[in-house]
N, CA, C and O of each residue as an XYZ file, in Angstrom:
808
protein
N      14.704      6.230     12.399
C      13.733      5.331     11.774
C      14.437      4.061     11.310
O      15.474      4.142     10.653
N      13.907      2.917     11.629
C      14.407      1.670     11.075
C      13.795      1.458      9.698
O      12.844      2.143      9.324
N      14.340      0.510      8.948
C      13.800      0.233      7.623
C      12.355     -0.243      7.717
O      11.969     -0.921      8.669
N      11.575      0.121      6.724
C      10.200     -0.349      6.609
C      10.106     -1.207      5.363
O      10.471     -0.766      4.273
N       9.618     -2.429      5.513
C       9.532     -3.375      4.405
C       8.067     -3.593      4.035
O       7.230     -3.862      4.897
N       7.775     -3.473      2.754
C       6.394     -3.508      2.271
C       6.292     -4.499      1.119
O       7.166     -4.550      0.254
N       5.221     -5.283      1.112
C       4.885     -6.073     -0.064
C       3.506     -5.646     -0.549
O       2.562     -5.534      0.234
N       3.406     -5.411     -1.861
C       2.131     -5.143     -2.519
C       1.901     -6.299     -3.474
O       2.761     -6.591     -4.305
N       0.756     -6.963     -3.372
C       0.558     -8.168     -4.167
C      -0.902     -8.339     -4.565
O      -1.814     -7.862     -3.889
N      -1.092     -9.024     -5.668
C      -2.427     -9.285     -6.201
C      -2.261    -10.132     -7.439
O      -1.325    -10.926     -7.528
N      -3.154     -9.976     -8.397
C      -2.978    -10.710     -9.641
C      -2.643     -9.758    -10.776
O      -2.977     -8.575    -10.723
N      -1.980    -10.279    -11.807
C      -1.583     -9.472    -12.939
C      -2.771     -8.759    -13.561
O      -3.816     -9.366    -13.794
N      -2.610     -7.480    -13.827
C      -3.685     -6.681    -14.395
C      -4.319     -5.737    -13.400
O      -5.105     -4.873    -13.789
N      -3.993     -5.880    -12.105
C      -4.555     -4.996    -11.091
C      -3.728     -3.729    -10.867
O      -4.131     -2.858    -10.096
N      -2.605     -3.621    -11.516
C      -1.776     -2.429    -11.329
C      -0.942     -2.460    -10.071
O      -0.632     -1.413     -9.501
N      -0.574     -3.657     -9.629
C       0.197     -3.832     -8.402
C       1.544     -3.118     -8.481
O       1.937     -2.418     -7.548
N       2.246     -3.298     -9.597
C       3.590     -2.732     -9.713
C       3.549     -1.206     -9.724
O       4.386     -0.562     -9.091
N       2.596     -0.628    -10.427
C       2.482      0.833    -10.441
C       2.179      1.355     -9.048
O       2.745      2.365     -8.630
N       1.300      0.685     -8.329
C       0.974      1.089     -6.963
C       2.246      1.149     -6.112
O       2.494      2.135     -5.418
N       3.041      0.087     -6.177
C       4.276      0.041     -5.397
C       5.263      1.104     -5.875
O       5.938      1.740     -5.066
N       5.343      1.289     -7.179
C       6.263      2.279     -7.730
C       5.946      3.678     -7.209
O       6.853      4.433     -6.858
N       4.665      4.021     -7.159
C       4.282      5.357     -6.693
C       4.688      5.540     -5.231
O       5.166      6.608     -4.851
N       4.502      4.507     -4.413
C       4.944      4.600     -3.017
C       6.447      4.862     -2.963
O       6.904      5.758     -2.254
N       7.207      4.078     -3.713
C       8.655      4.248     -3.717
C       9.069      5.618     -4.200
O       9.986      6.221     -3.642
N       8.411      6.119     -5.227
C       8.732      7.449     -5.753
C       8.436      8.523     -4.718
O       9.234      9.438     -4.519
N       7.280      8.410     -4.056
C       6.915      9.401     -3.056
C       7.951      9.465     -1.946
O       8.331     10.545     -1.496
N       8.400      8.301     -1.513
C       9.374      8.242     -0.419
C      10.740      8.732     -0.877
O      11.371      9.537     -0.193
N      11.202      8.253     -2.030
C      12.573      8.526     -2.469
C      12.756      9.924     -3.045
O      13.785     10.562     -2.819
N      11.763     10.401     -3.786
C      11.921     11.682     -4.472
C      11.264     12.812     -3.692
O      11.904     13.817     -3.383
N       9.997     12.644     -3.379
C       9.250     13.740     -2.771
C       9.481     13.859     -1.270
O       9.390     14.958     -0.723
N       9.779     12.750     -0.591
C      10.000     12.817      0.854
C      11.489     12.809      1.205
O      11.844     12.950      2.376
N      12.365     12.645      0.210
C      13.785     12.770      0.444
C      14.419     11.627      1.215
O      15.451     11.815      1.859
N      13.817     10.443      1.160
C      14.388      9.272      1.808
C      14.887      8.304      0.730
O      15.046      8.698     -0.426
N      15.131      7.067      1.089
C      15.639      6.072      0.151
C      14.621      4.949     -0.004
O      13.911      4.605      0.941
N      14.558      4.380     -1.211
C      13.679      3.233     -1.429
C      14.228      2.368     -2.544
O      14.904      2.853     -3.452
N      13.930      1.083     -2.466
C      14.218      0.159     -3.557
C      12.955     -0.650     -3.828
O      12.134     -0.852     -2.933
N      12.806     -1.113     -5.073
C      11.646     -1.918     -5.426
C      12.084     -3.106     -6.263
O      12.916     -2.974     -7.160
N      11.519     -4.263     -5.964
C      11.717     -5.469     -6.762
C      10.342     -6.017     -7.114
O       9.468     -6.076     -6.249
N      10.131     -6.416     -8.356
C       8.836     -6.942     -8.774
C       8.978     -8.365     -9.287
O      10.034     -8.762     -9.780
N       7.890     -9.132     -9.162
C       7.909    -10.510     -9.656
C       6.527    -10.874    -10.172
O       5.516    -10.352     -9.704
N       6.501    -11.779    -11.145
C       5.259    -12.217    -11.769
C       5.248    -13.737    -11.847
O       6.300    -14.370    -11.927
N       4.048    -14.321    -11.823
C       3.905    -15.737    -12.074
C       4.148    -16.018    -13.548
O       4.177    -15.085    -14.351
N       4.321    -17.275    -13.924
C       4.626    -17.607    -15.321
C       3.511    -17.233    -16.289
O       3.758    -17.051    -17.481
N       2.278    -17.116    -15.780
C       1.162    -16.790    -16.671
C       1.018    -15.291    -16.879
O       0.250    -14.854    -17.735
N       1.760    -14.491    -16.092
C       1.698    -13.027    -16.143
C       0.287    -12.546    -15.788
O      -0.118    -12.657    -14.630
N      -0.456    -12.024    -16.737
C      -1.772    -11.461    -16.430
C      -2.697    -12.535    -15.858
O      -2.885    -13.592    -16.460
N      -3.271    -12.249    -14.687
C      -4.178    -13.182    -14.049
C      -3.518    -14.046    -12.993
O      -4.212    -14.618    -12.152
N      -2.197    -14.158    -13.010
C      -1.499    -14.930    -11.992
C      -1.023    -13.996    -10.885
O      -1.061    -12.775    -11.036
N      -0.578    -14.570     -9.777
C      -0.120    -13.755     -8.663
C       1.144    -12.996     -9.036
O       2.092    -13.564     -9.579
N       1.138    -11.712     -8.737
C       2.337    -10.908     -8.912
C       2.527    -10.079     -7.660
O       1.591     -9.883     -6.885
N       3.735     -9.594     -7.465
C       3.994     -8.790     -6.282
C       5.144     -7.835     -6.537
O       5.940     -8.024     -7.456
N       5.215     -6.820     -5.718
C       6.344     -5.892     -5.722
C       6.704     -5.630     -4.272
O       5.825     -5.440     -3.432
N       7.989     -5.620     -3.980
C       8.442     -5.371     -2.616
C       9.231     -4.075     -2.566
O       9.919     -3.700     -3.515
N       9.109     -3.410     -1.437
C       9.774     -2.131     -1.220
C      10.527     -2.166      0.101
O      10.040     -2.707      1.094
N      11.708     -1.590      0.101
C      12.428     -1.311      1.337
C      12.572      0.200      1.412
O      13.144      0.815      0.511
N      12.060      0.803      2.477
C      12.105      2.245      2.677
C      13.020      2.549      3.851
O      12.971      1.860      4.870
N      13.849      3.569      3.718
C      14.818      3.845      4.779
C      15.269      5.295      4.737
O      15.163      5.960      3.707
N      15.771      5.777      5.861
C      16.392      7.093      5.908
C      17.832      7.045      5.424
O      18.447      8.084      5.184
N      18.357      5.866      5.284
C      19.742      5.715      4.818
C      19.738      4.915      3.519
O      18.712      4.361      3.124
N      20.885      4.861      2.864
C      20.994      4.110      1.622
C      20.638      2.647      1.852
O      21.087      2.034      2.820
N      19.828      2.095      0.952
C      19.396      0.704      1.081
C      20.428     -0.192      0.410
O      20.565     -0.178     -0.813
N      21.149     -0.965      1.203
C      22.206     -1.826      0.681
C      21.710     -3.237      0.374
O      22.305     -3.948     -0.436
N      20.609     -3.640      1.029
C      20.044     -4.971      0.796
C      18.591     -4.777      0.366
O      17.745     -4.457      1.202
N      18.282     -4.965     -0.921
C      16.965     -4.576     -1.437
C      15.851     -5.590     -1.212
O      14.697     -5.310     -1.537
N      16.167     -6.760     -0.665
C      15.156     -7.798     -0.496
C      14.534     -7.709      0.893
O      15.222     -7.430      1.874
N      13.234     -7.948      0.967
C      12.590     -7.892      2.272
C      12.751     -9.229      2.990
O      12.858    -10.282      2.361
N      12.764     -9.163      4.316
C      12.824    -10.361      5.146
C      11.432    -10.693      5.678
O      10.983    -11.837      5.605
N      10.762     -9.687      6.208
C       9.369     -9.790      6.657
C       8.667     -8.502      6.264
O       9.301     -7.450      6.183
N       7.381     -8.572      6.021
C       6.630     -7.366      5.665
C       6.167     -6.636      6.920
O       5.541     -7.234      7.795
N       6.475     -5.351      7.007
C       5.865     -4.506      8.033
C       4.466     -4.092      7.590
O       3.563     -3.924      8.410
N       4.305     -3.932      6.291
C       3.014     -3.588      5.686
C       2.784     -4.550      4.528
O       3.635     -4.687      3.649
N       1.640     -5.209      4.529
C       1.281     -6.144      3.467
C      -0.010     -5.660      2.822
O      -1.046     -5.568      3.480
N       0.059     -5.352      1.537
C      -1.104     -4.894      0.780
C      -1.495     -6.023     -0.166
O      -0.722     -6.385     -1.052
N      -2.686     -6.578      0.016
C      -3.104     -7.721     -0.802
C      -4.394     -7.392     -1.541
O      -5.334     -6.831     -0.976
N      -4.413     -7.763     -2.839
C      -5.554     -7.441     -3.683
C      -6.203     -8.669     -4.288
O      -7.051     -8.547     -5.172
N      -5.816     -9.867     -3.823
C      -6.476    -11.093     -4.260
C      -6.344    -12.136     -3.165
O      -5.414    -12.085     -2.360
N      -7.277    -13.087     -3.135
C      -7.250    -14.125     -2.103
C      -6.041    -15.039     -2.266
O      -5.453    -15.474     -1.276
N      -5.667    -15.331     -3.506
C      -4.495    -16.173     -3.740
C      -3.230    -15.516     -3.193
O      -2.384    -16.176     -2.589
N      -3.116    -14.213     -3.413
C      -1.947    -13.488     -2.912
C      -1.923    -13.484     -1.392
O      -0.862    -13.615     -0.782
N      -3.095    -13.334     -0.780
C      -3.152    -13.351      0.686
C      -2.675    -14.690      1.233
O      -1.877    -14.731      2.169
N      -3.153    -15.768      0.662
C      -2.750    -17.086      1.149
C      -1.254    -17.315      0.952
O      -0.613    -17.986      1.762
N      -0.705    -16.764     -0.110
C       0.708    -16.975     -0.414
C       1.622    -16.201      0.529
O       2.690    -16.689      0.898
N       1.206    -14.995      0.920
C       2.115    -14.123      1.652
C       1.671    -13.774      3.070
O       2.365    -13.022      3.753
N       0.563    -14.284      3.521
C       0.031    -13.885      4.820
C       0.997    -14.132      5.966
O       1.055    -13.332      6.900
N       1.759    -15.224      5.918
C       2.672    -15.557      7.009
C       3.931    -14.711      7.009
O       4.730    -14.787      7.942
N       4.113    -13.914      5.984
C       5.287    -13.047      5.893
C       5.143    -11.785      6.750
O       6.142    -11.165      7.116
N       3.908    -11.408      7.067
C       3.662    -10.170      7.799
C       4.138    -10.299      9.242
O       3.903    -11.316      9.894
N       4.807     -9.263      9.732
C       5.314     -9.275     11.101
C       4.157     -9.359     12.102
O       3.037     -8.971     11.769
N       4.399     -9.853     13.308
C       3.319    -10.027     14.293
C       2.576     -8.737     14.618
O       1.394     -8.778     14.959
N       3.253     -7.588     14.518
C       2.595     -6.317     14.805
C       2.425     -5.480     13.537
O       2.321     -4.254     13.595
N       2.400     -6.163     12.395
C       2.335     -5.454     11.124
C       0.941     -4.986     10.754
O      -0.028     -5.209     11.480
N       0.864     -4.326      9.592
C      -0.389     -3.786      9.072
C      -0.765     -4.544      7.806
O       0.028     -4.643      6.869
N      -1.967     -5.070      7.790
C      -2.527     -5.721      6.611
C      -3.573     -4.793      6.003
O      -4.507     -4.369      6.683
N      -3.412     -4.482      4.724
C      -4.407     -3.709      3.981
C      -4.877     -4.594      2.841
O      -4.058     -5.102      2.076
N      -6.189     -4.786      2.717
C      -6.677     -5.791      1.769
C      -7.908     -5.306      1.010
O      -8.656     -4.444      1.471
N      -8.086     -5.887     -0.153
C      -9.256     -5.630     -0.998
C     -10.391     -6.495     -0.458
O     -10.429     -7.700     -0.709
N     -11.320     -5.883      0.285
C     -12.266     -6.705      1.049
C     -13.425     -7.273      0.247
O     -14.256     -7.995      0.796
N     -13.496     -6.958     -1.053
C     -14.468     -7.665     -1.883
C     -13.859     -8.918     -2.506
O     -14.568     -9.711     -3.126
N     -12.549     -9.098     -2.345
C     -11.859    -10.260     -2.895
C     -11.120    -11.085     -1.852
O     -10.811    -12.252     -2.094
N     -10.837    -10.501     -0.705
C     -10.024    -11.150      0.323
C     -10.783    -11.169      1.636
O     -11.337    -10.152      2.053
N     -10.811    -12.317      2.287
C     -11.414    -12.466      3.604
C     -10.318    -12.948      4.568
O     -10.149    -14.153      4.754
N      -9.586    -12.027      5.172
C      -8.432    -12.421      5.975
C      -8.814    -12.918      7.357
O      -9.928    -12.704      7.834
N      -7.867    -13.579      7.979
C      -8.019    -13.998      9.371
C      -6.706    -13.717     10.088
O      -5.980    -14.644     10.446
N      -6.397    -12.430     10.299
C      -5.110    -12.072     10.891
C      -5.037    -12.468     12.363
O      -6.043    -12.407     13.069
N      -3.863    -12.871     12.828
C      -3.700    -13.199     14.240
C      -3.757    -11.947     15.100
O      -3.640    -10.829     14.599
N      -3.936    -12.144     16.381
C      -3.967    -11.026     17.322
C      -2.666    -10.241     17.219
O      -1.584    -10.821     17.120
N      -2.783     -8.916     17.243
C      -1.612     -8.067     17.171
C      -1.434     -7.414     15.821
O      -0.879     -6.319     15.724
N      -1.899     -8.076     14.780
C      -1.833     -7.476     13.457
C      -3.065     -6.613     13.228
O      -4.176     -6.992     13.597
N      -2.863     -5.463     12.623
C      -3.969     -4.567     12.308
C      -4.377     -4.763     10.864
O      -3.527     -4.798      9.974
N      -5.665     -4.889     10.626
C      -6.162     -5.185      9.285
C      -7.215     -4.162      8.881
O      -8.118     -3.851      9.658
N      -7.097     -3.639      7.659
C      -8.002     -2.620      7.164
C      -8.412     -2.961      5.737
O      -7.564     -3.138      4.862
N      -9.714     -3.050      5.511
C     -10.211     -3.470      4.217
C     -10.901     -2.362      3.449
O     -11.543     -1.486      4.028
N     -10.757     -2.418      2.128
C     -11.384     -1.440      1.254
C     -11.847     -2.155     -0.014
O     -11.089     -2.946     -0.576
N     -13.070     -1.899     -0.476
C     -13.538     -2.491     -1.744
C     -13.038     -1.665     -2.923
O     -13.829     -1.026     -3.616
N     -11.745     -1.678     -3.147
C     -11.147     -0.778     -4.138
C     -11.687     -1.022     -5.547
O     -11.864     -0.081     -6.320
N     -11.946     -2.278     -5.873
C     -12.472     -2.585     -7.208
C     -13.863     -1.988     -7.382
O     -14.155     -1.382     -8.412
N     -14.712     -2.155     -6.388
C     -16.078     -1.630     -6.472
C     -16.095     -0.108     -6.489
O     -16.892      0.498     -7.205
N     -15.221      0.509     -5.704
C     -15.153      1.970     -5.694
C     -14.749      2.478     -7.069
O     -15.329      3.436     -7.579
N     -13.748      1.830     -7.669
C     -13.315      2.239     -9.009
C     -14.427      2.047    -10.030
O     -14.603      2.881    -10.918
N     -15.177      0.961     -9.913
C     -16.285      0.725    -10.828
C     -17.379      1.772    -10.642
O     -17.999      2.201    -11.615
N     -17.620      2.186     -9.393
C     -18.623      3.220     -9.135
C     -18.208      4.558     -9.741
O     -19.055      5.368    -10.117
N     -16.901      4.781     -9.833
C     -16.397      5.993    -10.478
C     -16.422      5.869    -12.000
O     -16.089      6.812    -12.718
N     -16.828      4.671    -12.486
C     -16.804      4.350    -13.916
C     -15.376      4.400    -14.468
O     -15.140      4.723    -15.632
N     -14.434      4.064    -13.573
C     -13.022      4.026    -13.942
C     -12.388      2.767    -13.356
O     -11.545      2.878    -12.466
N     -12.759      1.578    -13.821
C     -12.229      0.346    -13.222
C     -10.713      0.281    -13.188
O     -10.130     -0.377    -12.327
N     -10.077      0.968    -14.133
C      -8.624      0.886    -14.231
C      -7.916      1.566    -13.064
O      -6.728      1.322    -12.852
N      -8.613      2.416    -12.296
C      -7.946      3.128    -11.194
C      -8.138      2.420     -9.851
O      -7.956      3.032     -8.798
N      -8.501      1.146     -9.881
C      -8.629      0.408     -8.625
C      -7.351      0.423     -7.810
O      -7.396      0.459     -6.581
N      -6.204      0.395     -8.490
C      -4.938      0.442     -7.752
C      -4.716      1.792     -7.082
O      -4.117      1.866     -6.010
N      -5.203      2.865     -7.717
C      -5.058      4.188     -7.104
C      -6.021      4.361     -5.930
O      -5.711      5.063     -4.967
N      -7.189      3.721     -6.010
C      -8.092      3.704     -4.856
C      -7.377      3.026     -3.676
O      -7.386      3.528     -2.552
N      -6.761      1.876     -3.966
C      -6.024      1.176     -2.932
C      -4.870      2.028     -2.406
O      -4.618      2.047     -1.202
N      -4.181      2.720     -3.277
C      -3.067      3.569     -2.848
C      -3.527      4.665     -1.896
O      -2.878      4.921     -0.882
N      -4.643      5.313     -2.217
C      -5.164      6.343     -1.327
C      -5.508      5.789      0.034
O      -5.233      6.411      1.060
N      -6.115      4.611      0.038
C      -6.479      3.960      1.297
C      -5.229      3.577      2.092
O      -5.163      3.797      3.302
N      -4.241      3.004      1.404
C      -2.989      2.618      2.071
C      -2.299      3.838      2.668
O      -1.800      3.783      3.792
N      -2.267      4.931      1.926
C      -1.625      6.147      2.414
C      -2.289      6.643      3.684
O      -1.611      7.028      4.637
N      -3.622      6.633      3.698
C      -4.350      7.072      4.885
C      -4.159      6.115      6.049
O      -4.025      6.548      7.193
N      -4.145      4.814      5.767
C      -4.072      3.813      6.831
C      -2.704      3.729      7.478
O      -2.600      3.451      8.673
N      -1.651      3.965      6.704
C      -0.300      3.759      7.225
C       0.446      5.038      7.554
O       1.376      5.021      8.360
N       0.049      6.157      6.936
C       0.799      7.392      7.145
C       2.213      7.307      6.596
O       3.112      7.980      7.099
N       2.421      6.488      5.571
C       3.765      6.253      5.054
C       4.390      7.528      4.490
O       5.601      7.723      4.584
N       3.569      8.388      3.909
C       3.977      9.738      3.529
C       2.753     10.640      3.687
O       1.631     10.135      3.733
N       2.934     11.949      3.770
C       1.780     12.848      3.787
C       0.948     12.698      2.515
O       1.459     12.324      1.460
N      -0.325     12.995      2.637
C      -1.251     12.835      1.515
C      -0.801     13.584      0.270
O      -0.794     13.011     -0.819
N      -0.422     14.857      0.406
C      -0.069     15.647     -0.765
C       1.224     15.171     -1.405
O       1.389     15.294     -2.618
N       2.135     14.635     -0.623
C       3.357     14.072     -1.186
C       3.014     12.898     -2.094
O       3.557     12.770     -3.191
N       2.100     12.035     -1.622
C       1.716     10.893     -2.443
C       0.935     11.331     -3.678
O       1.094     10.744     -4.748
N       0.102     12.346     -3.543
C      -0.646     12.830     -4.704
C       0.301     13.365     -5.775
O       0.079     13.148     -6.966
N       1.351     14.057     -5.357
C       2.328     14.557     -6.318
C       3.036     13.397     -7.021
O       3.321     13.465     -8.217
N       3.315     12.338     -6.267
C       3.946     11.160     -6.867
C       3.014     10.486     -7.870
O       3.469      9.986     -8.899
N       1.716     10.470     -7.579
C       0.742      9.928     -8.536
C       0.791     10.729     -9.833
O       0.886     10.160    -10.920
N       0.727     12.035     -9.711
C       0.719     12.890    -10.910
C       1.974     12.692    -11.758
O       1.918     12.753    -12.987
N       3.097     12.455    -11.096
C       4.362     12.299    -11.817
C       4.552     10.901    -12.394
O       5.433     10.696    -13.228
N       3.743      9.941    -11.966
C       3.980      8.537    -12.324
C       3.018      7.980    -13.359
O       3.361      7.034    -14.069
N       1.825      8.543    -13.461
C       0.822      7.987    -14.368
C       0.966      8.610    -15.749
O       1.578      9.670    -15.879
N       0.412      7.972    -16.794
C       0.525      8.535    -18.148
C      -0.064      9.936    -18.247
O      -1.074     10.242    -17.613
N       0.568     10.769    -19.037
C       0.078     12.131    -19.242
C      -1.360     12.111    -19.735
O      -1.716     11.332    -20.619
N      -2.163     12.960    -19.163
C      -3.569     13.025    -19.533
C      -4.481     12.215    -18.641
O      -5.702     12.356    -18.710
N      -3.895     11.351    -17.788
C      -4.710     10.527    -16.880
C      -4.583     10.964    -15.433
O      -5.096     10.296    -14.535
N      -3.906     12.075    -15.198
C      -3.663     12.497    -13.822
C      -4.962     12.700    -13.039
O      -5.070     12.271    -11.891
N      -5.936     13.348    -13.654
C      -7.171     13.681    -12.947
C      -7.938     12.433    -12.518
O      -8.411     12.359    -11.385
N      -8.064     11.456    -13.411
C      -8.840     10.262    -13.060
C      -8.106      9.427    -12.018
O      -8.735      8.825    -11.148
N      -6.776      9.388    -12.104
C      -6.020      8.641    -11.108
C      -6.094      9.311     -9.739
O      -6.185      8.628     -8.719
N      -6.056     10.621     -9.711
C      -6.184     11.329     -8.438
C      -7.591     11.195     -7.861
O      -7.768     11.169     -6.643
N      -8.590     11.110     -8.741
C      -9.954     10.867     -8.257
C     -10.023      9.516     -7.558
O     -10.650      9.391     -6.506
N      -9.386      8.513     -8.133
C      -9.328      7.215     -7.478
C      -8.599      7.284     -6.151
O      -9.072      6.754     -5.146
N      -7.443      7.941     -6.148
C      -6.659      8.093     -4.914
C      -7.488      8.754     -3.821
O      -7.543      8.260     -2.695
N      -8.131      9.865     -4.151
C      -8.911     10.602     -3.151
C     -10.097      9.778     -2.651
O     -10.494      9.901     -1.492
N     -10.663      8.940     -3.518
C     -11.780      8.089     -3.098
C     -11.310      7.038     -2.098
O     -12.023      6.720     -1.147
N     -10.105      6.497     -2.312
C      -9.556      5.543     -1.355
C      -9.274      6.178     -0.019
O      -9.567      5.599      1.027
N      -8.703      7.372     -0.047
C      -8.445      8.112      1.197
C      -9.764      8.379      1.933
O      -9.861      8.176      3.143
N     -10.769      8.832      1.192
C     -12.064      9.154      1.797
C     -12.707      7.916      2.413
O     -13.368      8.010      3.447
N     -12.514      6.743      1.778
C     -13.091      5.523      2.343
C     -12.467      5.193      3.685
O     -13.165      4.763      4.603
N     -11.168      5.388      3.812
C     -10.540      5.152      5.112
C     -11.115      6.110      6.155
O     -11.460      5.694      7.261
N     -11.216      7.377      5.806
C     -11.753      8.364      6.743
C     -13.168      7.994      7.182
O     -13.520      8.140      8.352
N     -13.966      7.520      6.246
C     -15.351      7.165      6.551
C     -15.434      5.936      7.443
O     -16.199      5.913      8.407
N     -14.650      4.917      7.125
C     -14.765      3.640      7.825
C     -13.956      3.569      9.116
O     -14.359      2.887     10.059
N     -12.838      4.252      9.172
C     -11.946      4.111     10.322
C     -11.680      5.430     11.041
O     -11.393      5.433     12.238
N     -11.770      6.538     10.333
C     -11.638      7.840     10.967
C     -10.200      8.280     11.169
O      -9.309      7.457     11.382
N      -9.983      9.591     11.099
C      -8.644     10.136     11.249
C      -8.106      9.968     12.660
O      -6.893      9.890     12.852
N      -8.990      9.911     13.651
C      -8.522      9.765     15.029
C      -7.781      8.447     15.215
O      -6.768      8.388     15.912
N      -8.295      7.387     14.584
C      -7.636      6.084     14.696
C      -6.255      6.129     14.067
O      -5.308      5.562     14.612
N      -6.131      6.794     12.928
C      -4.835      6.882     12.282
C      -3.854      7.683     13.124
O      -2.694      7.297     13.270
N      -4.317      8.796     13.675
C      -3.430      9.627     14.490
C      -2.943      8.876     15.717
O      -1.793      9.031     16.127
N      -3.813      8.065     16.305
C      -3.399      7.279     17.475
C      -2.329      6.267     17.092
O      -1.363      6.072     17.830
N      -2.496      5.625     15.941
C      -1.510      4.647     15.507
C      -0.185      5.309     15.158
O       0.878      4.766     15.455
N      -0.242      6.483     14.526
C       0.988      7.179     14.174
C       1.739      7.622     15.422
O       2.969      7.604     15.448
N       1.002      8.018     16.454
C       1.648      8.383     17.706
C       2.339      7.182     18.326
O       3.439      7.297     18.867
N       1.684      6.020     18.244
C       2.287      4.802     18.778
C       3.536      4.426     17.981
O       4.523      3.959     18.549
N       3.488      4.631     16.666
C       4.635      4.290     15.824
C       5.831      5.174     16.126
O       6.977      4.755     15.965
N       5.561      6.406     16.565
C       6.651      7.338     16.858
C       7.341      7.048     18.185
O       8.431      7.558     18.445
N       6.711      6.234     19.024
C       7.316      5.882     20.311
C       8.583      5.078     20.077
O       8.666      4.346     19.091
N       9.581      5.192     20.963
C      10.860      4.514     20.748
C      10.760      3.026     20.535
O      11.539      2.461     19.766
N       9.815      2.371     21.200
C       9.704      0.916     21.097
C       8.842      0.454     19.934
O       8.757     -0.745     19.667
N       8.191      1.401     19.226
C       7.236      1.022     18.189
C       7.911      0.706     16.883
O       9.019      1.179     16.628
N       7.249     -0.108     16.024
C       7.783     -0.414     14.699
C       7.691      0.807     13.797
O       6.890      1.710     14.038
N       8.495      0.827     12.784
C       8.568      1.990     11.909
C       7.383      2.080     10.986
O       6.822      1.079     10.541
N       7.011      3.356     10.706
C       6.033      3.660      9.663
C       4.734      2.920      9.804
O       4.177      2.460      8.808
N       4.231      2.792     11.019
C       2.942      2.135     11.201
C       1.856      3.199     11.248
O       2.071      4.306     11.742
N       0.699      2.850     10.731
C      -0.443      3.733     10.761
C      -1.618      3.025     11.349
O      -1.471      1.999     12.013
N      -2.810      3.574     11.105
C      -3.990      2.974     11.702
C      -4.382      1.736     10.980
O      -5.364      1.091     11.348
């Protein structure tokens, strides 16, 4: 496996950093691989663009900064405009489709989820990031579902595990409903081919 580089971005207050942290934890602790994470915020903090980057690898990560995103997760239109050109030509774009209207070039795969609206329908607006995480997990196959769920339980504040997992499962279910497991399995098979990019999903 070659390194997989991921950027998760949105505006302050959306839980971007926690979302990225859970991915890194799932890969590094529960899946037994290596990961590094770097986070950044705009000067205004809450409400401004923030992002977290991850490098995932089967070997020790010696250079923690990403060069291009293999997977770009965007949760605001400002973040999309800022980082859209960073995504590799055959990369995966996952976006909050009630806030972002992307125009990806040919070759890039794009999958949208109304994570904010789903969280509001659950009467848990704060778990919008976990809705997005569930959707990202299903779309990319970055780790098995149960591995990521265990990472969620270990990462969120005690007493909030159930509501965060409800958000996660709702995001996963939305991918299944809108895109289907067959599409994901086809993409994962393509990613496993020798010439394919690492850790790609549907």
